[in-house]
Structures are given as C-alpha cells and as structure tokens.
C-alpha positions, -999 to 999 in steps of 0.1 A, spaced: -867 -292 699 -849 -272 674 -828 -287 651 -787 -282 654 -773 -274 620 -740 -293 621 -709 -288 602 -699 -319 582 -664 -340 593 -639 -338 567 -647 -372 556 -684 -360 547 -673 -334 523 -678 -345 484 -646 -347 466 -657 -324 440 -659 -297 466 -625 -304 477 -591 -292 457 -569 -316 437 -535 -315 453 -520 -342 433 -506 -314 414 -481 -311 441 -481 -351 455 -500 -378 442 -500 -392 478 -487 -391 514 -456 -415 502 -447 -394 476 -443 -364 499 -423 -384 523 -401 -396 495 -397 -357 482 -387 -349 518 -360 -378 521 -346 -370 486 -342 -331 498 -328 -346 531 -301 -363 512 -288 -331 492 -288 -310 523 -248 -314 523 -241 -304 491 -246 -270 502 -208 -278 516 -195 -278 479 -196 -243 478 -188 -228 512 -157 -205 510 -153 -207 470 -182 -181 461 -154 -156 450 -137 -182 427 -158 -174 393 -191 -163 380 -197 -202 372 -192 -215 406 -216 -186 417 -243 -190 393 -242 -229 402 -245 -224 442 -274 -201 433 -288 -225 411 -289 -253 436 -300 -230 461 -329 -223 435 -338 -253 426 -336 -267 463 -362 -242 475 -384 -248 448 -387 -288 457 -387 -273 493 -419 -251 484 -434 -284 471 -433 -301 502 -442 -269 524 -475 -263 502 -489 -299 502 -479 -302 543 -498 -266 550 -526 -270 527 -533 -305 540 -530 -292 577 -558 -265 570 -584 -291 559 -585 -305 594 -563 -289 618 -567 -320 644 -551 -343 620 -521 -354 633 -503 -373 605 -502 -337 589 -492 -317 619 -465 -345 616 -453 -335 585 -451 -298 589 -431 -306 619 -406 -329 592 -407 -299 568 -400 -272 594 -370 -292 609 -356 -299 567 -361 -262 563 -344 -254 596 -314 -278 585 -311 -266 554 -315 -227 562 -281 -235 585 -265 -251 558 -271 -223 535 -267 -198 559 -232 -187 547 -245 -178 511 -256 -142 514 -227 -131 541 -203 -145 513 -217 -129 487 -216 -95 506 -177 -102 516 -171 -100 480 -155 -65 470 -175 -45 448 -154 -46 418 -157 -89 422 -194 -83 422 -196 -62 391 -173 -83 372 -194 -113 375 -229 -97 370 -207 -85 335 -208 -127 328 -233 -144 309 -235 -171 335 -245 -151 359 -277 -133 338 -305 -155 351 -292 -141 388 -278 -106 382 -313 -93 395 -311 -116 429 -274 -105 435 -281 -68 431 -310 -71 458 -288 -92 482 -261 -66 481 -292 -44 495 -288 -63 530 -250 -54 537 -257 -31 560 -281 -56 581 -261 -91 573 -243 -111 601 -213 -130 599 -213 -164 590 -215 -180 621 -240 -151 635 -263 -161 606 -263 -200 614 -273 -190 650 -302 -174 636 -309 -198 612 -311 -221 640 -337 -203 658 -366 -208 627 -383 -229 647 -385 -216 680 -391 -177 664 -427 -190 650 -438 -207 685 -459 -177 700 -478 -176 663 -481 -216 660 -493 -215 697 -522 -188 689 -531 -211 656 -540 -240 675 -558 -221 704 -578 -201 681 -585 -224 655 -587 -260 671 -592 -252 708 -614 -225 716 -649 -237 715 -675 -212 713 -710 -230 720 -743 -229 702 -767 -198 694 -800 -196 685 -803 -181 648 -833 -160 640 -850 -192 624 -847 -205 660 -824 -228 645 -791 -237 671 -761 -230 649 -723 -242 665 -707 -207 668 -671 -207 655 -649 -182 639 -669 -185 604 -706 -187 617 -698 -158 638 -695 -135 605 -723 -152 594 -744 -144 625 -734 -107 628 -753 -106 598 -785 -115 609 -813 -92 608 -822 -104 645 -802 -79 665 -808 -100 696 -793 -129 678 -761 -105 671 -756 -97 706 -761 -133 720 -733 -143 695 -713 -113 701 -713 -116 738 -709 -152 738 -680 -153 712 -659 -128 731 -665 -149 765 -639 -172 752 -613 -148 742 -617 -130 781 -611 -162 795 -580 -169 780 -569 -131 777 -538 -137 796 -527 -162 777 -536 -145 747 -515 -111 757 -485 -132 765 -486 -150 730 -492 -114 712 -462 -100 733 -442 -127 726 -447 -125 690 -439 -81 692 -408 -89 708 -393 -116 685 -402 -85 656 -384 -61 681 -355 -87 688 -342 -93 652 -346 -58 638 -326 -52 667 -299 -78 656 -300 -70 626 -294 -32 628 -324 -20 617 -343 12 630 -370 -5 644 -396 -37 633 -412 -17 609 -385 -6 591 -375 -41 588 -406 -52 574 -406 -23 551 -371 -30 540 -373 -58 512 -399 -41 493 -380 -10 495 -413 8 509 -404 44 524 -421 51 563 -441 79 542 -462 49 527 -474 37 559 -477 70 576 -495 85 550 -521 58 551 -530 65 587 -526 101 583 -551 101 553 -573 78 569 -575 100 602 -581 131 581 -615 114 566 -626 97 593 -659 122 592 -671 101 563 -671 65 585 -687 86 613 -716 101 588 -717 63 578 -723 50 614 -749 75 620 -769 69 587 -767 32 596 -779 40 632 -810 60 618 -819 37 590 -819 7 611 -842 25 635 -820 19 669 -811 42 693 -775 37 698 -755 18 671 -729 -10 689 -699 -29 670 -727 -59 663 -746 -40 645 -719 -26 620 -722 -60 593 -755 -66 589 -771 -50 558 -795 -20 562 -817 -40 541 -821 -69 558 -851 -82 543 -834 -86 508 -818 -115 509 -790 -124 487 -784 -159 476 -758 -176 453 -748 -217 449 -712 -222 445 -721 -222 405 -743 -188 407 -715 -172 425 -686 -182 398 -712 -168 375 -714 -137 386 -675 -133 393 -668 -143 361 -693 -117 344 -682 -88 364 -644 -99 352 -651 -95 318 -635 -65 313 -604 -81 317 -601 -100 285 -611 -139 275 -582 -154 283 -585 -140 317 -619 -154 325 -616 -185 308 -586 -196 331 -604 -187 360 -638 -201 353 -622 -235 347 -604 -231 378 -631 -220 402 -657 -246 384 -628 -273 385 -607 -281 418 -585 -252 427 -610 -248 456 -617 -261 491 -651 -248 489 -670 -253 521 -668 -255 560 -661 -284 579 -651 -294 612 -616 -281 625 -611 -268 593 -590 -234 591 -614 -206 593 -614 -175 570 -603 -178 533 -570 -178 517 -552 -181 478 -521 -199 481 -502 -197 448 -476 -221 440 -450 -223 409 -452 -264 406 -491 -270 411 -522 -248 412 -533 -215 419 -551 -233 449 -581 -214 472 -590 -223 503 -629 -207 512 -653 -216 537 -679 -208 513 -715 -199 526 -748 -196 496 -767 -172 518 -736 -146 527 -730 -121 504 -695 -111 512 -684 -144 503 -688 -139 468 -666 -109 474 -641 -132 493 -644 -157 464 -635 -124 439 -610 -117 463 -593 -148 466 -594 -154 426 -578 -125 418 -549 -136 438 -548 -167 423 -549 -151 389 -518 -130 398 -503 -165 406 -512 -176 368 -499 -145 350 -467 -144 371 -458 -179 373 -468 -178 334 -446 -152 326 -415 -153 350 -389 -179 360 -392 -194 395 -367 -168 410 -389 -135 401 -424 -151 400 -431 -149 438 -448 -112 439 -449 -93 471 -478 -86 496 -476 -52 487 -492 -60 452 -509 -89 461 -538 -72 478 -540 -49 444 -547 -80 423 -573 -92 453 -590 -58 458 -590 -46 419 -615 -82 414 -638 -69 445 -641 -38 427 -655 -46 395 -678 -71 413 -694 -45 433 -696 -20 401 -717 -51 385 -738 -55 406 -740 -20 411 -746 -12 377 -773 -45 371 -796 -34 402 -831 -41 397 -842 -13 413 -832 14 440 -832 -6 468 -812 -35 456 -786 -8 442 -788 5 477 -784 -31 488 -749 -33 467 -739 5 478 -741 -5 513 -717 -38 507 -697 -15 490 -693 12 515 -688 -19 540 -659 -32 517 -639 0 518 -647 4 556 -630 -28 565 -604 -29 538 -593 6 546 -600 24 574 -604 -8 594 -571 -21 585 -554 14 592 -564 9 628 -549 -23 629 -517 -6 613 -520 19 640 -522 -8 663 -491 -30 655 -470 3 652 -479 17 684 -477 -15 699 -440 -25 682 -428 11 695 -435 5 728 -419 -29 729 -385 -9 713 -390 15 743 -392 -9 770 -431 -4 784 -444 -33 795 -472 -54 769 -499 -67 795 -535 -75 790 -545 -41 804 -516 -20 780 -530 -40 746 -563 -30 755 -561 7 767 -542 12 731 -570 -7 713 -594 9 732 -578 46 725 -579 38 686 -619 26 688 -629 58 703 -610 77 675 -619 55 646 -658 49 658 -664 82 671 -681 97 699 -719 90 689 -707 50 686 -715 25 716 -685 7 721 -690 -22 743 -660 -35 766 -654 -69 751 -649 -51 714 -609 -40 735 -604 -81 735 -607 -79 694 -567 -73 695 -560 -102 709 -582 -124 681 -568 -111 651 -545 -138 630 -524 -111 615 -510 -93 648 -491 -120 652 -475 -117 616 -466 -80 621 -469 -52 593 -492 -72 565 -523 -56 572 -514 -21 559 -510 -37 526 -549 -44 524 -556 -4 529 -525 7 503 -539 -23 475 -575 -14 480 -567 21 472 -546 12 444 -573 -11 429 -597 17 431 -575 40 411 -563 10 381 -600 -4 382 -613 31 372 -587 29 345 -598 -2 332 -640 4 332 -635 37 316 -612 24 291 -584 47 292 -557 42 267 -536 12 277 -549 6 310 -559 -30 305 -527 -36 292 -507 -23 320 -529 -37 344 -521 -74 329 -485 -71 324 -487 -57 357 -499 -89 370 -470 -107 348 -442 -88 365 -436 -111 396 -412 -97 417 -390 -85 388 -395 -53 396 -396 -33 433 -435 -29 442 -437 9 440 -423 7 406 -447 -18 396 -476 3 406 -461 28 389 -457 13 357 -494 3 358 -506 39 367 -507 49 406 -480 63 428 -484 50 461 -455 73 473 -483 104 474 -514 105 496 -535 109 466 -550 71 460 -557 66 495 -574 99 499 -595 96 466 -605 63 475 -618 77 512 -639 105 493 -654 78 470 -661 64 501 -678 96 510 -696 100 482 -714 65 485 -723 73 519 -740 105 501 -759 80 479 -768 55 501 -788 81 521 -803 95 488 -814 64 477 -830 50 512 
C-alpha cells in the first residue's frame, strides 16, 4: 500500500519552526488584559467631541490619543490574526478576532466624529493650527484628511457607516472559512506513487510534478470542489463587489475603482496603462506558451502544463537554512546592514515556516510597529518557488524594518502600492544571482524559465486579474447581474485573450475566478504588476551600480508613508505614471523567451 504523506497538526510542529509572538503579548491572558484596558479607554473619545476647533493643542491631544489607541489596537489585532492563521479551526483565537472586531467597531463609532469635525473647520482655522508647533507631528496627517472633504459624511452618517464594519466583512470572512477550512480535496497519488493530501498548498506543488497525469488529476480533482460550491462562491463574490460599490456611492466617488485609488492619489491612467501595456505585449506570452509546448513535447498545452519547469529532470532542493543562505547571498548588493538584520530574523523566529493542518494557505509578511516583521510560510524544500516566496516576503519585512526604524508610528505604515516594489525587488536579485551562478546552460535555462514564470504570474496574470475586477465592478455599477454564468463568461473571455488561440483552455479553469482570495478585497492585485515593473527598473540600477541607486532605494524603504507612493517611487528613480516601466519589463520578458529558446 502506498504511503500517505500527512501534514502535521499544529501541536506537532517544532517551536523553533514557528514565529515568536511574545514580542506582541507574552500570553493569551496578557492579550485579554490589553483588550480590557482599551475597552475602558473608548469613552475618553467623548472628551474631545465638539472641541477640535478650540485650539491647536486640543486637536493635537485628540490626534495623539487616537494614534496611541490605534497603535495598541494594532497589537491586539496582529496577535489575534496571526494566531488564527496557525490553525483556522482554533475556536479560542476565532473568539479573539471576534472580540477585537467588536472593540474596533465600538472605537470606530466613538471616534467617527474626528474627521468630519476637522473637515468642518474653516480653511483659515486649519491653516492657523498647522502653523502651531503643537501640530508639527500631525501636519501631514491633517493635510491628508483634508483631501477627503468631498467624500466625508455628516457625524451621524459616519457613525452609521462605522457600525457596519463587521457586516461589511461578512462575504470575505465566509469565503476564507470555506476556502481555508471547509473545502476538502481528497488525496492524489504523486509521481512516486505516494498518496498526497490535496490542499491549496500541495495543489501548487502537484502542478509542478514531472508526471503530466499527476498534474491533470490534481487539476481536475481540485476544481471539482469549486464546481460543487460555485453558487455559494458566486454569491460571496457578488456580495464583496456590491459592498465596494455601495461604499463608493455612499461617499460620492465616481466608482469603486476611484475609491480604491484615491488614498494613494493614483490616477486611473496608472491602472489603465498597465492593462493596455500588457494587452499590447501578449505576443511574447503566446510565444512562451508555444515554446513550452514544443520543449515539453506535447501536442496541446493546458493550464496544468504551465507551472512545471520545462527542464523537470533538474531537481532543486533547499532546506530552510540553505534557502536563507541563497537569499542572503543574492541580497549582498543591498549592503551589510540589510543582510545582517534579515539573516538574524530568518534564522531566528520571525517566521512560521512549514505547513500544518488547517494552517492558512499561501504566505504573507505581517509587519508591525511594535513587534517583529512576521512572515508566514508554507515552505516546501523541493519547490524552488518557495525560495522566491521567502525572499519576496522578506522584502516586505525589511521594508517594515526600515520604515519603522526611520518613521514615527503615524507615518511608518507604507501603502500596498510601494510594498510590492520591495518584495519583487528581492525576487529580481535572487533570479539574477541564480542565473549568474548557474553551473551550465541547462541550469541557466532552468532559472530563466523560473524568471519567465515569475514575470508571467506577477505582471501578466495580475493584469488579467485587475481587468476582471474592473469589469465585474463596472457591471455591478451598471446594474448588470452578477451570477455564476456572468462571472464565468467574463473570466472565460479574459482567459481566451490572455492565453492565446493555441492554448487549450479547460472548462474548469473559468472557476478560477471564484477561488482567488484577492478578488474578495478588490483592486489590490494590480499593484503586484506595477510593483514588479518598478522593481525591475530599480534593481537594474542597483545591480549596475548607477550613481546613488542604492542610497535612493534604501531611502525609499525608509520612507513609510511620509510621501505619496508615486512621489516615493519618483524619488527612487522610476515614474509609474508613464507606460515605460511596464513596457520595459515586458520587453525583458520577451528577451528571456528568446534566450530560453536558444539555451534549449
């Protein structure tokens, strides 16, 4: 009988392979005490209500109290959330999340007057306050609040919106529970005739199997579950989209996309240029798929053929320590300080390293101001992509390290738009390191293949996702129905355009639109694509030792949100309001296709 490869329970995981959350709270009891302390402070918000126009000192005191309260809230939320990701079925920490959300909702209601009251002040009053030394720390904060004046409601309306906090997250929360805990996919025999429990994590691994029948079986079996739940999933996705549309209308934005872009002051042209540039360069992707088909010796190419390395006889295995070694070696161009801090963190307990039963799928970096820049992984030693995932998340964590070390709490938390630059920058350095140190042409081809797949998944695939989000939100805004069939129809049309006429698109692939977690918190994914495009440009500067390139990049990492994202990037040396960075990245993709064809 074939051996069954089982994922360990949380209690079976070695402590050194887990993160150390005691930097947030020593014990669960300490978290409970922290929550109760904050609950007792909520009423203090009332002491400032109606008084923010009295003086700069009163306004500064209110903003400082709110900042301190939010900082303590962050610690509570971070601890509770990270604990739930360890085991999605742990009811204790699900309770912690529920209690925190209740606290946050009450605090949101109590503090909901602050923005509208500031915005009700005359411009003369605000200008006078901002000249007062008491407001020095909060000048930028108040200036940014003032941007929202056209989209801020009355005090009572803001209170009502704040009360909807938990309800607004219902669709996304239900999707995560269904996706991460309730869906069960059975077992699949791998190429070694071992029975592997099919999960989100092992699905990605099985799609890299050199045995095509294993890949096909895993693909079909995985999507059977999404087909069985497609009506529920379509309803959850519709609910998430309708929520976005509702809030955009309530606050007077032109649409959900406008609301999503507003906080970072990103014009629509950045989003549209991305999609247009990718669509204008799809010929390179289509050539790559044809190259794959030819080199793999298959008559037609399917989605389950796109993740396995073309040179699948080359095995790349890295233990955790070996992965850390190669990541640090690749990042040497960033200097000793960067590498020393990161090495200590990865070898210490920043990371929750390996899969366990009911652990949240995927990976993330969860940077906090008070604590460590934690990383969750589901690391598998025989999957090269997991080494890239590690350096990706390490890029986020080091961004947090530099920002929290150089900015006050109010301005340390950088936006997602720039976050994806720091993470994909690291991936570029790792790819270049592996290619330059390849032992022969075949190994170099293996790494070129990996780099192509990275650009394909991070720029081209994410642009397709971004187009899906834009189209479905526009449908909702126009009153068009969002159903199983309409979702699948939109997604199928995109698949046909992006994958090309020679690609064999299986019917099940249209179900992919229901399983992408980012679709339940829309207009995030385009930033992966813009981030990698910017990272390619910036990494070229650092690797070629352009004048001030390294200093500018480290200053960018240290900037937090002290400037708007596009301004931070312009200071670092790349202008994302122009199409050139995306076009240059896709030109690099096309050049790599040519190189891979020559090497093979």
